[in-house]
C-alpha positions in Angstrom: 150.6 134.2 25.5 152.4 134.0 22.4 155.2 131.4 21.9 158.1 131.8 19.4 160.2 129.1 18.6 164.4 129.5 17.4 165.6 127.1 15.5 168.7 125.2 17.2 171.2 124.1 14.8 171.0 120.6 13.6 167.3 120.1 14.7 164.4 120.3 13.0 162.0 123.6 14.0 158.8 120.9 14.8 161.4 119.6 17.4 162.6 123.0 18.7 158.9 124.1 19.5 158.3 120.6 21.4 161.5 121.4 23.6 160.2 124.8 23.9 156.9 124.1 25.3 158.6 121.3 27.4 160.5 123.4 29.0 157.6 125.9 29.7 155.5 123.1 30.9 158.4 121.9 33.0 158.7 125.8 34.0 155.2 126.0 34.7 154.6 123.1 37.2 157.5 123.9 39.3 156.2 126.9 40.1 154.7 126.8 44.2 150.9 127.9 44.8 150.4 130.6 46.7 149.4 128.3 49.2 152.4 126.2 49.4 154.7 126.3 52.6 158.4 127.4 52.1 159.0 124.7 55.1 157.3 121.3 56.4 153.8 121.8 58.1 153.7 118.0 60.0 151.5 120.2 62.4 147.9 121.3 62.3 149.1 125.1 60.8 147.0 128.6 60.9 146.5 129.5 57.2 147.3 133.0 56.7 146.7 134.2 60.0 145.1 137.3 60.7 143.7 137.8 56.8 141.9 134.4 56.5 141.9 132.6 59.9 141.2 135.8 62.0 138.7 136.0 65.5 136.0 135.3 63.2 134.3 132.4 62.3 135.8 130.8 59.2 135.5 127.8 57.4 135.0 125.3 54.5 137.6 126.9 51.6 138.2 126.5 48.1 141.0 127.3 45.3 141.1 128.0 42.0 143.1 125.3 39.6 145.7 128.0 40.1 145.4 128.7 43.8 145.2 132.3 43.5 141.7 133.0 44.0 140.8 131.3 47.7 136.6 131.3 47.9 135.7 130.3 51.9 132.8 131.4 54.5 132.4 133.7 57.1 129.4 132.5 59.7 128.0 133.3 63.1 129.2 131.4 65.8 125.3 130.0 65.9 125.7 128.9 62.3 122.5 131.3 61.8 124.0 133.3 58.9 126.8 132.5 56.1 127.7 134.2 53.3 130.7 133.2 50.9 133.9 135.4 50.8 137.0 135.7 48.4 140.3 136.3 48.7 142.8 137.1 45.6 146.5 136.6 45.8 148.3 139.6 45.1 152.1 140.5 44.9 153.0 137.9 47.6 149.8 138.0 50.1 146.3 137.5 50.1 143.8 140.1 49.9 141.6 141.3 52.8 138.4 139.1 51.8 134.9 140.6 50.9 131.8 139.2 50.0 131.7 136.9 46.7 129.6 139.2 44.1 127.0 136.8 44.3 126.7 136.3 48.0 125.5 138.3 50.5 121.9 138.1 50.0 121.4 134.9 51.3 122.5 132.0 53.1 125.1 130.9 50.9 127.5 128.0 51.9 130.0 125.5 51.3 131.6 126.7 48.1 133.5 124.3 45.5 135.4 124.7 42.3 136.2 122.4 40.2 139.4 121.0 39.4 138.9 121.9 35.9 138.1 125.8 37.3 135.0 125.6 34.8 132.0 125.0 37.5 131.3 126.6 41.1 129.2 124.7 43.3 127.6 126.1 46.4 124.5 125.6 48.8 121.7 128.3 49.2 118.7 129.3 50.9 117.7 131.4 47.6 114.3 131.3 46.2 113.9 128.5 43.0 111.8 131.4 41.3 112.2 134.9 40.5 111.0 137.0 43.1 110.2 134.4 45.4 110.7 134.2 48.8 114.0 132.1 50.5 113.2 128.7 51.0 113.1 126.4 54.6 115.9 124.8 53.7 119.7 124.9 51.7 119.7 123.5 47.7 122.8 123.1 45.2 123.2 125.2 42.7 126.1 125.7 40.4 127.6 128.6 38.1 129.8 128.2 35.2 133.0 129.9 34.1 132.5 132.6 31.6 135.0 135.1 30.3 133.6 137.9 32.4 133.5 135.9 35.8 131.2 133.6 37.0 127.3 132.8 35.2 124.1 133.1 37.4 123.5 130.4 39.8 122.1 127.4 38.4 119.6 125.3 40.5 120.3 121.6 40.5 117.0 119.6 39.6 115.3 116.4 41.8 116.4 114.1 42.7 119.7 116.1 43.6 117.8 118.5 45.3 115.1 117.8 47.6 112.7 119.3 50.5 115.7 118.5 53.0 118.8 120.0 53.5 121.7 119.4 51.1 125.1 120.1 52.2 128.9 120.1 50.9 128.9 119.6 46.7 131.9 118.6 45.7 131.9 117.7 41.6 134.4 115.6 39.7 135.6 116.9 36.3 132.8 114.1 34.8 130.4 115.8 36.5 129.5 112.8 39.2 128.6 115.2 42.4 129.0 113.8 45.4 126.8 115.3 48.1 125.5 115.5 51.8 121.6 115.4 52.2 119.5 115.3 55.5 116.6 113.5 53.4 114.2 111.6 54.9 115.4 108.0 53.6 118.4 108.7 55.3 120.1 106.3 57.7 121.1 108.5 60.6 120.8 112.3 61.0 122.5 112.8 57.3 124.2 110.6 54.6 126.3 111.0 51.7 125.0 110.4 47.9 126.4 109.8 44.7 125.0 111.9 41.6 126.1 110.7 37.6 124.4 113.1 35.4 122.7 111.5 32.7 122.2 112.3 28.8 119.1 114.1 29.4 120.3 116.9 31.3 119.0 114.8 34.8 120.7 112.5 37.7 120.8 109.3 39.0 121.3 109.5 42.5 122.7 106.4 45.3 122.7 106.9 48.9 126.5 105.3 49.4 125.3 102.8 52.2 127.4 101.2 55.0 130.3 101.5 55.8 130.3 104.9 54.8 126.5 105.9 55.9 125.7 104.6 59.5 123.2 105.7 62.1 125.8 108.4 63.0 125.7 111.7 61.2 127.5 112.0 58.0 127.3 115.9 56.6 130.3 116.3 54.2 132.7 114.1 51.9 135.4 115.5 49.8 136.2 112.7 46.9 139.4 112.9 44.9 138.9 112.5 40.8 140.1 108.8 41.1 137.2 108.2 43.1 140.0 106.1 45.6 139.8 108.3 48.7 137.3 110.2 50.5 137.6 112.4 53.3 134.6 112.8 55.6 133.1 114.8 58.0 131.1 112.9 60.5 129.1 113.2 63.8 128.0 110.6 66.3 130.5 107.8 65.8 131.9 105.6 68.8 135.7 106.5 67.9 135.0 110.4 68.0 137.4 112.5 69.5 134.7 115.9 69.8 131.8 117.4 68.4 132.6 116.6 64.8 135.5 114.5 63.5 137.0 113.6 59.8 137.3 110.4 59.0 138.9 108.4 55.5 137.9 105.7 53.6 139.6 104.5 50.7 138.1 102.9 47.5 138.9 98.9 48.0 139.9 96.0 45.5 136.1 95.2 45.0 135.2 98.6 44.2 133.7 99.7 47.7 134.5 102.2 49.8 136.4 100.9 53.5 135.4 101.5 57.5 136.1 105.2 58.0 138.5 105.9 59.7 139.4 109.0 62.5 141.6 111.3 61.1 143.1 111.0 64.6 144.4 113.8 67.3 146.7 115.9 64.9 143.3 116.6 62.8 140.8 116.1 65.0 140.1 118.0 68.3 137.4 117.7 71.3 135.8 120.5 69.5 133.9 120.3 66.0 136.1 120.0 62.6 134.8 120.3 59.1 135.5 121.1 55.2 138.1 118.7 54.7 139.9 119.0 51.4 143.3 118.8 49.5 144.2 121.7 48.1 144.6 121.3 43.9 147.9 120.3 43.9 147.4 117.4 46.2 150.2 118.5 48.6 148.1 119.5 51.8 144.7 118.6 53.6 142.7 121.6 54.1 139.7 121.8 56.8 138.6 123.9 59.4 138.3 123.6 63.6 137.1 125.2 66.5 139.9 123.9 68.6 141.2 126.2 71.4 145.3 126.2 72.3 145.4 124.6 76.4 145.6 127.1 78.7 149.2 127.4 80.2 149.9 126.2 83.5 151.5 128.9 85.1 149.8 131.9 83.1 151.4 135.8 83.8 149.0 138.6 84.5 147.8 140.5 81.2 146.6 143.6 80.4 143.4 144.5 79.2 144.7 144.5 75.5 146.6 141.4 75.4 143.1 140.3 76.5 140.8 141.5 74.4 143.2 140.5 71.4 143.1 137.0 72.5 139.4 136.9 72.5 139.4 138.6 69.1 142.2 136.6 67.8 142.4 133.3 65.7 141.9 130.3 68.5 139.1 131.7 70.2 137.0 128.7 69.6 135.7 129.8 66.4 136.0 128.5 63.8 139.5 128.7 61.9 141.1 127.4 58.2 144.3 125.0 58.8 146.3 123.3 56.9 149.1 120.0 56.7 151.2 118.3 54.9 149.2 114.8 53.7 152.4 112.8 54.0 152.0 113.8 57.6 148.5 112.3 58.0 149.0 108.2 58.0 145.7 107.5 57.8 145.8 109.1 53.7 148.2 106.4 53.3 146.4 103.5 50.8 146.2 100.5 52.9 148.6 97.7 52.2 145.7 95.2 51.8 
């Protein structure tokens, strides 16, 4: 991009350039993201129905920082097949999703692009050694942004990866990594871990412990850049509304995480909810739900075409991607304590 500054009467050229850049920055900041809604979203709303959210099982959305590329999963109802898809925002709409260039051969899942757009994390059962067979579990991999796209996937070292399944890597711009794991020392069927990179390229890994990790199953954790808010996908908690529910925990004054709070019936249902994230601009909560609309009390007779359309559309009990205004979710507000 070329910037041309023309002198303004009475002002030095340097000041003119500073004003020009300030105006341009404000203009760019004011531009809406492709996922921004033209109207408030106070309730769970399907994301791009018919394009992104379809009759297939879709989940685990992540965006590039400008919001113009979206990566997400399409998978089998039994969780037996996973592939990462990509859609691009062009001419006012999302493009038909395609299998991402690095996916489609192995079981790839849980994509996440860092806030600075420099790294792309995901999990896979692909072989660690070239020419080897697929692994019996899923490890965390990372790709770096290059001038020609994403680099070849790079396997993260132990103790980030183990001989058990790792899930949902969320990396901060400083390299700190949060992820779920079913390794042997986990408190329940899964725990959340924090990994801090060291100067020699290794990682120092810690189990977050209680109250985040319990005898239930903690699988997925999204953490904001300031490490003050954590969104969690948890199963088997006493206050759960369904299969897997979404929760929030806030960092307290003493540096410890608060007891996770259920995000409530607007977000959770009697079905499964997964993959909680905030959009890059922080305006929306985006997640996956297997919810099904309630049956009408007085249904009308439907044709074959109408029944088939319903079975093959979002809301058929497979996973769909939803979004909602962050301001509409009271539990996301920090406690006054």
